[in-house]
N, C-alpha and C positions, 0 to 999 in steps of 0.2 A: 189561530193557526201557526205552525212553525214559520219562520221567516227566513231559513236557509235550507240548503239541500239536506237530504237524509244522510245520517251517519250510522255506523255500526253501534256506537255507544254515545250517550248523552252524559256529559259530566255537568252536574248542577252544583253551583258554587252560591252560597248564601253569604252576604257580606252587609256591613254597616259601619262606615266610618273607621275603617282599619285599612288604609290605603297601602302601608308598608307590608302588612300581613298578606294583602291581597296580590301584591307583586310576586311575594315568594310562591304563593299559591299557583299563579299564572306560570311562573318559571317551572313548577314541577309538572305542570300539564304539557308544556311545550317540550319538556326534556323526556316525554315518554317514548319508548321504543315503538309503540303501537300508536299509529297516527291517524286510524280512521275514527276520529271522534268530532264531536261538536261541543263546544264550552259555552254553557248558558250561565251567566252571572246575573244573580238577583239581588238587587239593592233594595234592602227591606227598610226604607224610610230614611237613609242616610243621605249625606250631601252628594249630589250625582256628579259634580264637576270633577272631583279627583278621580273617580272611577272612569269616566269618559276618557280623561287624559291618560290614564294608565293603559286602557285597552287600545286607545289610538296609537300609543307608543309601540305597541306590539302587533299592529296590523299587519305587517309584511309577514311575520312568522305564523300569524293566525291564518293568513290566507282564506278569509271569508268564513272561518269555522268558529266564530264567536258571536254572540248576541247578548245584549244587556237590557234587562228589564228593571225599571225603576218603579218602585212603590213610593208614593207621596208621603205616606205615613207607615210606620212599622205595623205589619200585619201578622208577625209571628214566624216562627221557624218553619212550621209545617205548612203554612199557607205559601211561603216562599218556596218551599220544596215542590208543591203542586204547581205553582206557577211556571217553575222552570220545566217541569216534565210536560205539562200542557203545551208549552211554547216550544217544544223540541219534537223531532221525528227521528226515532232510532230503534234498533232492536234491543238494546240493553241500555240500563240506567245505573248511575253511580252518583252519590252526593259527596262532594269534597268541599267542606267548609273552608272559609278564607283562612283559617289559621293551621290548617293540616296540610301534609305533604305525602308523596309516595315515593317508593323506590322506582327507578326509571323502568324497571320490568313489570311493574304492577298490572297496568292494563293488558300487556301482552300475555302475561301468565293467566289472568283471570278470563280473558276472552277465549284463549285457547282451551281452557278447562271447560268453559261454559258451552263452547261449539262442539266439544267432543265429550259430552257428558256421559258418565258411566250408566246412567239409568234415566228413562224418560221422565220420572217423577222430579228429577232435578231442575229447578228453574233459577237458582241462584248459586253463586260461590262466594266465599269469604276467606281472606288470609288472616295469619296471625297479625297482631299489631304490637307495636313498640310505643310506649309512652315516652315523650320527650319532655323533660322538665326544663322550664326556661325561666329566666330573670330579665324583668324590664329594667333597663339601666337608663336614667335620663341623660338625654343628649345623643343616645343612640337610636338609629332607625329601627332596627330589628331587635327582639329580645335575645339575650345571649344564652346559649344551651349551658345547662349545668350538669345534668345528668341523663341517663336514659335507663329505662327499665322494662323487662317483658310485661305484657299485660294479660294474654291469654294463651301462651305457649304450652299449657297443660292440655288444652283441647285436641282432641283427635277425631271429633265429630261434632255436628251441631244437632243436639237433640232437643226436642220440644221440653222434656222433663227439665233439662238443665236450664233451658232459656226461660221457664216458667218461674224460676227463682231470682231472675235479674238479668240484664241485658249484658250478655257474654261476648258480643261483638261490637266493633266500633262502626259507626256509620260510614266512614270513608273506606272501610274494608269490604263492604258489601256491594257486590255487583249482581244485578238480577235482570231477568228478561222482562221487557215491557208488557208483554201479552199476559204476564202474571197478575197485573193490575186489573184485568177483565174480571177475575175471580175475587182477588183481595181487596181491591178498592184502593183509593188514594190515602195519603196520611191524614190523620184526624186533626182538623183546623181548630177544634175545641180544646185540644191539649197544648198549653204554651211549652211544656217540657214533657220528656219521656215519650213523645210521639214516635220516635224510632223504636223504643222497645215495644209498644202496643202494635205498631206496624210489623215488626218482625214476628211476634207472637202469631199474628193473623196469617203471616206468610207460611211459617213452618207448620201451622195447623192444617194447611192445604198441600204444601209442597216441601221438598227437600232442598237443603242448602248444602253443597258440598264443601268441604274445608281444604284449603291449600296450606300445608304446614310450612309455610314460608313467612318470614316477618317482612312483609312488603309495604305495609301501610304504618303511617306514623301520626298519632295524634298528640299535639301539642298543648301543653299545660303550663300557663304562667303561674309560678308559685308566689305566695304572699301578695296576690293582686285580687282584691275582692270587688272592685268598682271601677268604672270607666269604660271606654270602648274596647280595650284590649284584654279585659277580664274574661275569664273562663265562664260559660254559661252555667256550669254545674255549681261553681263556687257562689257566683252571683245570684243565683235562685235556689239555694239549698233548701229553703222552707218550701218552696213551691214543689220541689222534687219529692219531698217527703209526702206532702198532701196529695200529689198527683199519682204517686206510687200506690198510696192507699185507694184513691180513687179507682185506678185501674183494677186493682185486686178485688175491690167491692163489686164493681161492674161485672167482671167475669163470673164471681161467685153467685151473684144474684141470678144470672142467666141460668146457672146450674140448678139453683133452689127453685126457680120458677118452672123448669122443665122437669123437675123431680128426678134427674139424672146426675150421676157422677161425671163431671166433665173437666174441661181445662181450668175453670175456676177453682175447683177443689183442689186439683194437683198444684196449682199456684199457691194457694193459700197454706196447704200443708208443707210445701217446700220453704216458703217464708217463715213459718212458725218453727220448722225444724232448725233453720239457720239461725234465728233469734235465740232459740234455746242453747244451741251450740256456743253462740257469742256470750251469753250469760253465764254459761258453765265455765268458759275459758276466763272470764272476767273474775268469777268466784274463785278459781285456782290461783289466779294471779295475786288477788287481795290476801288469800289464805296463806301464800307463799310469803308475801310481804310481812305479814303479822308475825309469822314464825321467825322470820329474819330479825324482826325488830324486838322480839321477846327475849 
């Protein structure tokens, strides 16, 4: 059961042994223009002492709006997400990992759009995202920003067809209604990676996600860092991403084949194959151009 009063939106932060990044994450939450939130921090098997100290240092600003759950051992990202969701009480949900940030107007803009939806089928909203490239420098608490680049500014809507080819939205940019979980279900805890993509596919299969064409969410990427607590999960588990991407594609396609119907699994696999063919064609053109230049 939730351990504090109900809020309009629950912010779920997954963390493990990254206290300086968590401090930055907490600051981006406290700096939001919209203040009707609860912050649920899930420590997935890390040292609890630094986290407790950090949260305690912000108790006055939190004003009772923060709860911390500690897992004795790491149970995985999606288990941590589900623990935070089940341990909160809110109308809406968003996941903000400890290394990501928002613009001050993120929650305000998303909640306004969600509360004034353009169609009853809309159960979530997402903003454009910016990728922040960072470099870890020994002796400095926080990574140093190197560059920023747009991630998905080409999007003008969130279509099931486009999402079937890969995850086109970032986790921290997606705000959705809690009651959608009654139909969608929770995050798949058997997926150590890409659980957000699989969840998003199930979500858009049932409901619409409205797009806010403003870059209000920032996902941070440490460059040239492949291991350690501060490493990016995508880089640290690249082989796992490849395996589980195929796992998800096969799972959806098997459902279609068993039902004897053309469904989402068929669309996903056609989309992926087309993208792979395009990549091979571009690689062939590049090799051919190099050969011509060198001949």
